[in-house]
Legacy VTK file of the C-alpha trace (Angstrom):
# vtk DataFile Version 3.0
C-alpha trace
ASCII
DATASET POLYDATA
POINTS 191 float
-6.747 49.270 -8.330
-5.232 47.092 -11.061
-2.111 46.445 -9.067
-4.459 45.337 -6.068
-6.554 42.837 -8.313
-3.120 41.103 -9.911
-2.213 40.815 -6.230
-5.121 39.135 -5.365
-4.646 36.825 -8.094
-1.136 36.146 -6.951
-2.433 35.450 -3.400
-5.145 33.067 -4.725
-2.426 31.338 -6.959
-0.423 31.234 -4.030
-3.310 29.582 -1.426
-3.720 26.923 -4.018
0.142 26.504 -4.188
0.225 26.231 -0.340
-2.869 24.212 0.381
-1.479 21.371 -2.748
2.230 21.452 -0.798
0.062 20.632 2.492
-1.980 18.220 1.105
1.077 16.424 -0.315
3.105 16.714 2.999
0.064 15.577 5.103
-0.218 12.085 3.066
3.676 11.635 2.907
3.229 12.100 6.450
-0.045 9.765 7.207
2.336 6.458 6.360
5.064 8.050 9.520
1.995 8.708 12.008
0.938 5.141 12.341
4.361 3.941 13.967
4.889 0.877 11.599
8.983 1.718 11.812
11.279 3.352 9.364
11.905 -0.059 7.986
8.155 -0.196 6.882
6.823 3.456 6.415
9.440 4.174 3.645
8.102 1.647 1.395
4.633 3.371 1.498
6.215 6.735 1.012
8.420 5.925 -2.124
5.065 4.192 -3.157
3.144 7.043 -3.098
5.285 9.200 -4.371
5.320 6.760 -7.639
1.862 6.956 -7.383
2.088 10.820 -7.356
4.511 10.935 -10.525
1.973 8.229 -12.252
4.925 5.276 -11.914
2.078 3.053 -11.682
4.540 -0.350 -11.392
6.556 1.036 -9.123
3.716 2.450 -7.106
1.779 -0.970 -6.977
5.079 -3.118 -5.945
5.939 -0.631 -3.446
2.379 -0.780 -1.790
2.835 -4.717 -1.950
5.875 -4.408 -0.560
4.872 -2.370 2.217
2.022 -4.406 3.161
4.121 -7.487 3.397
7.154 -5.718 5.159
5.305 -4.248 7.715
3.304 -7.076 8.213
6.482 -9.401 8.802
8.111 -6.804 10.976
4.534 -6.588 13.315
5.118 -10.368 13.400
8.477 -10.352 14.069
7.925 -8.136 17.136
4.992 -10.172 18.378
7.137 -12.988 18.848
10.061 -11.215 19.969
9.468 -7.681 21.008
13.132 -6.549 21.076
14.688 -4.613 18.014
14.219 -7.063 14.843
17.631 -8.071 13.298
16.301 -10.272 10.658
12.790 -11.891 9.282
13.999 -15.638 9.649
11.010 -17.967 10.523
8.208 -15.437 9.025
7.052 -16.078 5.413
6.552 -14.040 2.683
2.874 -12.589 2.007
0.882 -15.748 1.959
-2.592 -17.380 2.542
-0.735 -18.828 5.772
0.927 -16.021 6.683
-2.512 -13.953 6.976
-3.866 -16.532 8.700
-0.817 -16.000 11.546
-1.549 -12.661 11.575
-5.326 -12.825 12.065
-4.719 -15.340 15.064
-2.130 -13.043 16.676
-4.825 -10.654 16.571
-3.848 -8.404 13.436
-7.439 -7.361 11.605
-6.726 -8.429 8.022
-10.207 -7.612 6.710
-9.118 -3.953 4.927
-6.540 -6.236 2.883
-9.851 -7.258 1.062
-9.925 -6.357 -2.604
-13.378 -4.447 -3.747
-15.368 -7.095 -5.057
-13.464 -9.880 -3.676
-16.378 -12.042 -1.918
-14.576 -15.400 -1.764
-11.740 -13.931 0.518
-12.468 -15.965 3.463
-13.071 -19.361 1.454
-9.489 -18.409 -0.072
-7.607 -17.669 3.116
-8.514 -21.127 4.386
-6.463 -22.781 1.056
-2.699 -22.389 1.015
-2.948 -22.502 -3.155
-6.065 -20.460 -3.888
-4.522 -17.107 -3.174
-6.622 -14.277 -1.680
-6.580 -11.347 -4.426
-3.657 -9.450 -2.339
-1.401 -12.299 -2.588
-2.204 -13.367 -6.169
-1.036 -9.845 -7.075
2.031 -9.621 -5.226
3.004 -12.796 -6.559
2.371 -11.583 -10.382
3.987 -8.135 -9.968
6.462 -9.027 -7.706
8.086 -11.976 -10.213
7.364 -9.259 -12.841
4.190 -11.372 -14.461
2.194 -8.361 -16.564
0.809 -10.261 -18.717
-2.848 -9.856 -17.022
-2.468 -6.096 -17.378
-1.969 -6.145 -20.975
-4.468 -4.070 -23.045
-6.723 -5.851 -25.756
-9.001 -3.720 -27.435
-10.453 -5.399 -30.927
-8.647 -4.215 -33.863
-5.813 -3.519 -32.518
-2.694 -5.186 -31.436
-1.877 -6.394 -27.593
-0.485 -3.517 -25.542
1.077 -2.714 -22.312
2.007 0.622 -21.051
2.334 1.421 -17.241
-0.975 3.110 -17.300
-2.796 -0.408 -17.405
-2.088 -0.601 -13.778
-3.204 2.790 -13.061
-6.546 1.685 -11.521
-4.565 -1.415 -9.448
-2.299 1.423 -8.171
-4.954 3.294 -6.934
-7.028 0.248 -5.369
-3.630 -0.541 -3.840
-2.864 3.110 -2.519
-6.632 2.728 -0.750
-6.154 -0.621 1.049
-2.411 0.477 2.104
-4.043 3.631 4.020
-6.488 1.621 5.589
-3.663 -1.524 6.411
-1.069 1.237 8.139
-4.253 3.042 10.193
-5.272 -0.763 11.363
-2.047 -2.393 12.050
-1.028 1.287 13.655
-3.656 0.794 15.989
-2.585 -2.944 16.363
1.168 -2.365 17.416
-0.002 0.459 19.777
-2.494 -1.585 21.499
-0.675 -5.118 21.926
2.834 -3.489 21.553
3.063 -0.109 23.119
4.606 1.138 20.541
LINES 1 192
191 0 1 2 3 4 5 6 7 8 9 10 11 12 13 14 15 16 17 18 19 20 21 22 23 24 25 26 27 28 29 30 31 32 33 34 35 36 37 38 39 40 41 42 43 44 45 46 47 48 49 50 51 52 53 54 55 56 57 58 59 60 61 62 63 64 65 66 67 68 69 70 71 72 73 74 75 76 77 78 79 80 81 82 83 84 85 86 87 88 89 90 91 92 93 94 95 96 97 98 99 100 101 102 103 104 105 106 107 108 109 110 111 112 113 114 115 116 117 118 119 120 121 122 123 124 125 126 127 128 129 130 131 132 133 134 135 136 137 138 139 140 141 142 143 144 145 146 147 148 149 150 151 152 153 154 155 156 157 158 159 160 161 162 163 164 165 166 167 168 169 170 171 172 173 174 175 176 177 178 179 180 181 182 183 184 185 186 187 188 189 190
């Protein structure tokens, strides 16, 4: 009887392990399922892998780069449905690029950060960046100053964990973005 109980615990442990493996597999494949192409989905997969391994800075920059690359590649395909060979003429992530995307029928509402109530007002300007663009410019240029933790009685401190919440937010935004952009690509480009 004791052997059966141990086997039962082993089965339960195996079941838990397999469920975790399946969830991880499903999450990694999520980025592929939306037909963004390898030039985009690997950026998201690597960002997700970084997040899963608590590498918050690479996760943040990976999700930001994934959004930017997938948007630029899609706009290039809207202009010329053939294989994209370069992205000349497609600007980097900016308010004007987001406006071009919207003009071309791409929904950008999922790129709004939680609590960003002035998104539309910012989007109408070139220099007052929406939060996604601002964070991209900040982090992808190596500026982490705003993420330094300052607590009373302690010296300023930065560790990558200071960007944990941002990485989680970018993960959520990226999942919504990939699904939305994938739907656009299927409908408008037949991809």
